[in-house]
C-alpha positions as CSV (number, residue, x, y, z in Angstrom):
1,M,-7.9,-18.1,7.6
2,F,-5.8,-14.9,7.2
3,T,-2.3,-16.0,8.1
4,A,1.0,-15.9,6.3
5,S,1.4,-19.6,6.8
6,S,-1.6,-20.2,4.5
7,L,0.3,-18.8,1.5
8,S,2.1,-21.4,-0.7
9,G,3.8,-21.7,-4.0
10,G,5.7,-19.1,-5.9
11,K,5.3,-15.4,-5.5
12,R,2.6,-15.0,-8.1
13,E,0.6,-17.9,-6.6
14,Q,1.1,-16.3,-3.1
15,Y,-0.3,-13.0,-4.4
16,A,-3.2,-14.7,-6.0
17,Q,-4.0,-16.4,-2.6
18,L,-3.5,-13.1,-0.8
19,A,-5.9,-11.4,-3.2
20,E,-8.5,-14.1,-2.5
21,Q,-8.1,-13.5,1.2
22,A,-8.4,-9.8,0.7
23,Q,-11.6,-10.3,-1.4
24,S,-13.0,-12.4,1.3
25,L,-12.0,-10.1,4.1
26,L,-13.6,-7.0,2.4
27,A,-16.7,-8.8,1.1
28,G,-19.9,-7.1,2.1
29,E,-18.1,-4.2,4.0
30,R,-18.3,-0.8,2.4
31,D,-16.6,1.3,5.2
32,R,-13.2,2.4,3.8
33,I,-11.6,2.8,7.3
34,A,-12.6,-0.7,8.4
35,N,-11.4,-2.2,5.1
36,A,-8.1,-0.2,5.1
37,A,-7.4,-1.3,8.7
38,N,-8.1,-5.0,7.9
39,L,-6.2,-4.9,4.6
40,S,-3.2,-3.2,6.2
41,A,-3.0,-5.9,8.9
42,L,-3.5,-8.7,6.4
43,V,-0.7,-7.6,4.1
44,Y,1.7,-6.6,6.9
45,H,1.4,-10.1,8.5
46,A,1.3,-12.1,5.2
47,L,4.3,-10.6,3.4
48,P,7.9,-10.9,4.7
49,D,10.4,-8.0,5.2
50,L,8.0,-5.1,5.6
51,N,8.2,-2.4,8.3
52,W,5.1,-0.3,7.3
53,V,1.9,-1.0,5.4
54,G,-0.9,1.4,5.2
55,F,-3.1,4.0,3.6
56,Y,-3.0,7.7,3.0
57,F,-6.3,9.2,1.9
58,F,-6.7,12.3,-0.3
59,D,-8.6,15.1,1.5
60,G,-8.9,17.3,-1.6
61,T,-5.6,19.0,-0.9
62,E,-3.1,16.6,0.5
63,L,-2.7,13.0,1.7
64,V,-3.7,12.2,5.3
65,V,-2.6,9.1,7.1
66,G,-5.2,6.4,7.4
67,P,-5.1,2.9,9.0
68,F,-1.7,1.3,9.0
69,Q,0.6,-1.3,10.6
70,G,4.1,-0.2,11.7
71,L,5.7,2.7,13.6
72,P,3.9,6.0,13.8
73,A,3.8,7.8,10.5
74,C,3.9,11.2,9.0
75,V,0.3,12.6,9.2
76,R,0.2,14.8,6.1
77,I,2.0,14.5,2.8
78,P,1.7,17.2,0.1
79,L,1.2,15.9,-3.5
80,D,4.4,17.6,-4.6
81,K,6.6,15.7,-2.0
82,G,7.9,12.2,-1.6
83,V,7.1,8.9,-3.1
84,C,3.5,8.9,-1.9
85,G,3.0,12.4,-3.3
86,A,4.4,11.3,-6.6
87,A,2.1,8.2,-6.8
88,A,-0.9,10.4,-6.0
89,R,0.1,13.2,-8.4
90,T,0.9,11.0,-11.4
91,R,-1.7,8.3,-10.6
92,A,1.1,5.7,-11.3
93,T,2.6,3.1,-9.0
94,Q,6.0,4.2,-7.6
95,R,8.5,1.3,-7.0
96,V,11.7,2.7,-5.4
97,A,14.6,0.4,-4.8
98,D,16.5,2.9,-2.6
99,V,14.5,5.7,-1.0
100,H,17.7,7.5,0.0
101,A,18.2,8.1,-3.7
102,V,14.9,10.1,-3.9
103,A,15.7,13.7,-3.3
104,D,12.4,14.6,-1.7
105,H,11.8,11.3,0.1
106,I,9.9,11.8,3.3
107,A,11.5,9.6,6.0
108,C,8.8,8.7,8.5
109,D,10.8,5.7,9.5
110,A,14.6,5.9,9.2
111,A,14.8,2.1,8.8
112,S,12.9,2.2,5.5
113,R,15.1,1.5,2.5
114,S,12.7,0.7,-0.3
115,E,9.1,1.5,-1.0
116,L,6.2,0.6,-3.2
117,V,3.2,3.0,-3.4
118,V,0.1,2.2,-5.4
119,P,-2.4,5.0,-6.2
120,L,-6.0,4.4,-5.3
121,V,-8.1,5.8,-8.2
122,R,-11.8,5.3,-8.8
123,A,-13.0,4.3,-12.3
124,D,-14.0,7.9,-12.9
125,G,-10.4,9.0,-12.3
126,A,-11.0,10.5,-8.8
127,L,-8.1,10.1,-6.4
128,V,-9.0,8.2,-3.2
129,G,-5.4,8.1,-1.8
130,V,-2.5,5.7,-1.9
131,F,-1.6,2.2,-0.6
132,D,2.0,2.5,0.8
133,L,4.5,-0.3,1.7
134,D,7.9,0.2,3.1
135,S,10.8,-2.3,3.7
136,P,14.0,-2.1,5.6
137,S,15.7,-3.9,2.7
138,P,16.9,-2.2,-0.4
139,A,15.2,-3.4,-3.6
140,R,12.6,-5.4,-1.7
141,F,9.9,-5.0,-4.3
142,D,9.9,-6.4,-7.8
143,A,7.5,-6.5,-10.7
144,D,5.6,-9.4,-9.2
145,D,5.2,-7.5,-5.9
146,Q,4.0,-4.5,-7.9
147,A,1.4,-6.5,-9.9
148,G,0.2,-8.4,-6.8
149,L,-0.2,-5.2,-4.7
150,E,-1.9,-3.3,-7.5
151,A,-4.4,-6.1,-7.6
152,I,-5.0,-5.9,-3.9
153,A,-5.3,-2.1,-4.1
154,G,-7.9,-2.7,-6.8
155,I,-9.9,-4.9,-4.5
156,F,-9.9,-2.1,-1.9
157,V,-11.1,0.5,-4.5
158,A,-13.8,-1.9,-5.8
159,A,-15.2,-2.2,-2.3
160,L,-15.7,1.5,-1.9
161,P,-19.3,2.8,-2.0
């Protein structure tokens, strides 16, 4: 049920299908670690050309690595550093075509060339963390990816207790 081969059509249609799969996968489960683990695996295996997909959770001071797929990651990220920190600080999605052009980029995996980070924010404005995707290809993420992944991040936030 949760395989990349089950996605069909254009990119927007594929993201709609992926969102349906995410909704089904998270349905009835309120544990954020379990949901983050399953969602990371789903997205990592469904979308091409990714080398890291995962979550960083805000602990009140900084971002701390949560469930992910890919190589080992940086454990803690201050809100004033890197692409993840910028997404958390500004509460705005960061889509970076070339991470090497970002002065304070934190290189957890030297193979990463582009990145998309979606902030996870509750309806009351409280920061939960970020949903982070890296690719070894420059400019891997476009506006359709951003919209699709923001929708998937929204499904995760909606499943939180």
